[in-house]
Structure formats: structure tokens, C-alpha cells
N, C-alpha and C positions, 0 to 999 in steps of 0.2 A: 481495776478491771471490772469488779462487780458493780461499781457505781456507773460505769460506762454502759454495761449491759442493761442495767435498770433504766437508764435514760433512753437507751435504744428501744427497749420494750415498753416504755411508758405509754406511747400512743395506742398500742394494742391492748395492754392491760386496762387502761382507763377508757377505752372505747372510742377514741377520736382519731383512729388511724384513717388517713386520707383527708383530714381537715387541717393539716399543718400549713398548707399554702394560704388558707383563709385567715389565719391568726396574725396579729400584729406583733411587733417586737416586744419582748418581755411579757407576752400574754400567754397564759396557760389555762387549761380547761379544768374546772372543778368537778363537773358532772355532765353526763350525756344522757338524754332521754329520747327514746324512739317509740314508734307506734307499736301496737300490740302485734306480737309475732304470729299469732294464730291466723290473722288475715293474710299474711304472706305465705304461710304454710298451706292454706286452702288454695291459693293461686298456684303454688308449686304443684300441689296434688292434681289440680285441674289440667295444668300443662302436661304433666307426666301421663295422665290418663289419655289425653287427646293424641299426643305425638308418639309416645312410647308404645301404647297399646295398638295404635294404628300401624306402626312399623312392625310390631309382632304379628298382628293378624295378616299383614301383607306377606310376611315371611312364612307364615303357617299355611296359608291357602295357595300361595304361588311360589313353590320352591324354585330356586334358581337352577338347580340341576335335578333332573328327574330322579326321585328316590333318595334325595339328600335333605329334604325339608322336614319340618316337624311332623307333617302328615304321614311321612314314611317311617318315622322313628317309633311311633306309637301304633301298635297293632289294632287298637280300638278304632282308629280313624283311617287306617291304611286301606281298608276295603271300601269304605264309604266315599272317601275323597279320591278322585281320580287325579293322577299326576299328569298335568298337561305338558305337552311337548312344545317348547318355544324355541325360537331361533336364538343364536348366540347374542344378537343385538338386543332382543327383547329381554333376555335374562340379565344382561348387563344394565339395561335401563331400569329394570326393577330393583336391582342392587343399588343403583345410584339414588333412586327414589327413597328406598329404605334408609340409606345412610343420611340423606338430606333430612328426613323426618327426625332421625335420632339427633342430628346436630342442631336442628331448629328447636327441638325440645330442650336440649341442654342450654342453648342460648336463652330461651325464655326463662328457665329456672334460674340461671345466673343473673338475668335482668331483675327478677323479683327479689333476689337476695341483695343485690346492690341497691335497689330502690329502697329496701327496708333499712339498709345500713346508712345510706347517705341522706335520707330524710330524717333529720334529727333536730333536737332542741339542745343547744350547748349553753352551759352555764360557765362563763369565764370570769376571770378577775377584773375584766374591763367592762363588760356589758353582757346582755342576753342576746344570743344569736339564734335565729330560726332559719334553717336551711331546707329548702323544698326543691326537688327535681320534678318538674311537670312532664318533661320528656328528656331524651338523651342529650339534646343541645339546648335545653331551656332550664336554667337554674335560677332560683330566686333566693337571695340571702338578705335577711333583715336584721339589723342590730337595734336594740332598745337599751338606752342608757338606764342605769338603775335609778338615778335621780328623776328621770322622766317617766318611770313606771308608776302609775297611779293605783291600779287595781287589777287583780287577776280573778276573772269570773270562771267558775267551773260549771259545765253543762253536761248533763246525762240525759239522753233522749232514747226512749224505748226500753223494753224489758231486757233486751240483750245487754245494754250498757250496765244495768244494775246487777244482772246475773254474772256476767264475765268481768265486771269491774273496770271498765274503761270509760273515757269521756273526752270532752273537748275543753281546752283552755282558751279563754279570750283575754288578751292583753290590752288594757286600756292605758293610753298615755295621758300624762298630766297636761301636756301642751296641746292635746287634741290630735286630730288626724285619723288615719285609718286604724281600724281595730284588727290586730293580727291574731290569727287563729292557728292552733295546732291540735288536730283532732286524732281520735283513736289512740289516746295515750293511756296506758295502764296506770291505775291508782292515781287519778288526777288530783284528788284532795291532798294526798300526801306530797305530791310533787309541787302543788301550789304553795303549801305551807313552807316547804324547804326553800323555794325560790323567794318567797316574801321575807323569810328570816335572813337569807344571804343578802338580799337587797338592802334590808335595814342595816346590816352590819357594814356593807360597803359605803352606804350613804353616811353613816356615822363616822367612818374613817376619813371620808372626804371632808366632812365638816370640821373634824379635828385638825386636819392639815390646813384648811383655810383659816380657821381661828388662830392657829399658831402663826401663820404668816401675817395676819392682820395685827396680832399682838406685838410681833417683832417690829412691824412698821410703825405702830403708834409709840412704842417704847423709844425707837430711834428719833421720831419726830419730837417727842417731849424732851428727850435728852439733848437734842440739838438746840431747842429753844431755851432750855434752862441753863445749860452749861456752855453752850456754844460749840460743843463737839458731839459727834455721833457716838451713841453708846455701843460699845463692842458687844457682840453676841457671845454668849457663853458656849464654848465648845468643849467637848470632852477631851481631856488630856490623853495623849497617846504616847506610849513609851518610845523613846528614840534610841537608836543604837549609839553606843559610845564612840566618840570621834577621837582618834589618836593623832594628836598634833605633834609635830617635831619639836624638840627642845629649843627654847629661845636662844638667840645669839646675843652678843653684847650690844650690837646696833639696835636691836629690837627693845632691849631693856632700857637703853637711853631714851628712845622715842616714847616708851611707855611712861617713864618718869616725867618727861617733859609734858605729856598729856595730862598726867595726874596733877602736876603743879598748876597747869592752866585751869583745870576744873576746880581746884581748891581756891584759886583767885576769884573765879566767877561766883563760887558759893559765898565768899566773904562779901563780895560786892552786892549780892542779892540780900544778904542779911542786913546790910547797912541801909538798903533802900526802904523808905517807909511804905507800909501797906495801907491802901485806902480802905476806910471803913465802909462796909456794905451791909445791907440787910441780910440776915441769915436766910437760908433757903426755906426754913419752916414758916417764916413770916410772909413769904410770897404767896399771893393768891392766884390760883389757876382756875379760870372760868372756862366752862365748856358750853357752847351754845350751838343749837341745831339751826342751820339756815333753812331757807325754803327749799333748797334742792336736796335736802336729806344728808348733807355732809356734816362734819364736825369742825367747829372753829375753836381753836385754843388760844386764849388771851392770857398773857403772863403779866 
């Protein structure tokens, strides 16, 4: 129960909630990096000032019912501000305008929060993924393989970048192509070092897997040429459950005795057959030559 709850809460606790549909099978997120939150908070504050304050001023100076607005509740302004008399349709229209301003301000604030959350840099066990939402229906997702990541350049421009500690990361590919950018990232030097360290570790693991596969292939080829049979790969022994077989009957015992007698006769026949003398394995010379195409030629 606890493990299931942890697995269910992992996208939220690790910061990649909403990115599950973009991940491949058996791919998980190691770290998520987002833009500096202060830029988003400034936009939220601006939206709140524009829409909420405007709706409050509209309610303050134009009460929907005479004597029920904020101008009538405070004695300081009750004498200075005259309560206009509107028709029922005008008052309902002003109410709808105020509600529309409040709803539009809430939508703008939610949009800024979602924009900050879904514009992220994801470090997964498969590759590096950059997700950018330029508009509501315009998403751009770029994947960079770790073996193709050549260099990460850190750029800090302006005094604000040095004071507030944010910058821009430029990702350069080893195979060339476009330079991908992720800007307004807090602590860019620290993030670049962590990405480079994780990239080196993943490339090292991939090289080990490839070296192991090549080693097994060469071992099988040499064993096939020397002994004529393919060398079996060493596999870890796994404990097997005991098998309870029924007790043998008399017919099975007779068949087993006959099989043992036949095997004993074959063994005597093999002992009497002379074995041809061959050169021992240590006297054989194995030569490796590199051909023009870069392959390996093994001559026995």
C-alpha cells in the first residue's frame, strides 16, 4: 500500500507531473529544471494589478445597488462620491463586466503558472529533453542523446543575471546541427555540472554494455573456429524448486537398466577406438590481421 502510494505521488514529488505522456517505456525522470520563478511571479502580480484592481475600482465607484457599494460603506467617501442611479439592466451589465474581469485575471494567473511548470528541462535515464510551450497549442519538445551531447555553454548577460543568479544554457551536439537553448535557469553552472556528470555516467554504462556484447561475440567466434562448437555463455545459477516425481514402477526400472547397458556398450566401443594424434591447442598459432575495411580476420 505504501509503495503504491509512493509510486502514485512520485510524479508530483519529483516535479514531472504532466510529463508522463511524453516519456517512453521504462523511462523515468532523474531531475527537472525550470525557469526562475520570480519572472513568473512578476507576471502574476501584473495580471492581478490590472484585472483585480480594475474590477475593485469598478465596484467601488459604480455600486450595483444604490447604497450597497464600498462608497456607501465608508463614511469618508459616502459624502464625496454620489451614488448614481442606474436601471436594472445597467447594474446587471456592470456586474457581468466585473465578474468577467475577475475570471480573466484568474485565467491569466493560471496560464502563467502552467507556463512555468510545463516549460522545463528534464534529465531522464534515456536522454535530455527540453520542453517549451510557445503558445497554448504550440509545443516544442527536443531530445538530445547523451552520447551526442558535446558541450554545455553557460551564458550570463547583464547585471541582473549575476545578482539574481540565473543564466542560459547552450547545448552543442557532437554531430552538429541546431544549438538548443534553455534560458532564465537558476544556478546554471551547478545545473551544467550535474548534467555533464550524469551524461558521462550514462555514456560509460552504454560503452560497458557494448564492450560486453563485442567480447561475447568474439569469444563465440574464436571458440567456434578452434573447437568447432560455440562457447556457451556463463550464466548465473538460479535455485530451482525441488521436483517431486512419482516412485518408479517395474517397467521403468527395466527400461532404465536396458538404457544403462546400451550406454556401457557404447563406452567400451569408444575406448577401443584409436584416437588420432593432433597438435595440442597451445601449439596452434592464432593470427589477427586488420583488413582495409577495419574488421578483424582470425587465421587459425
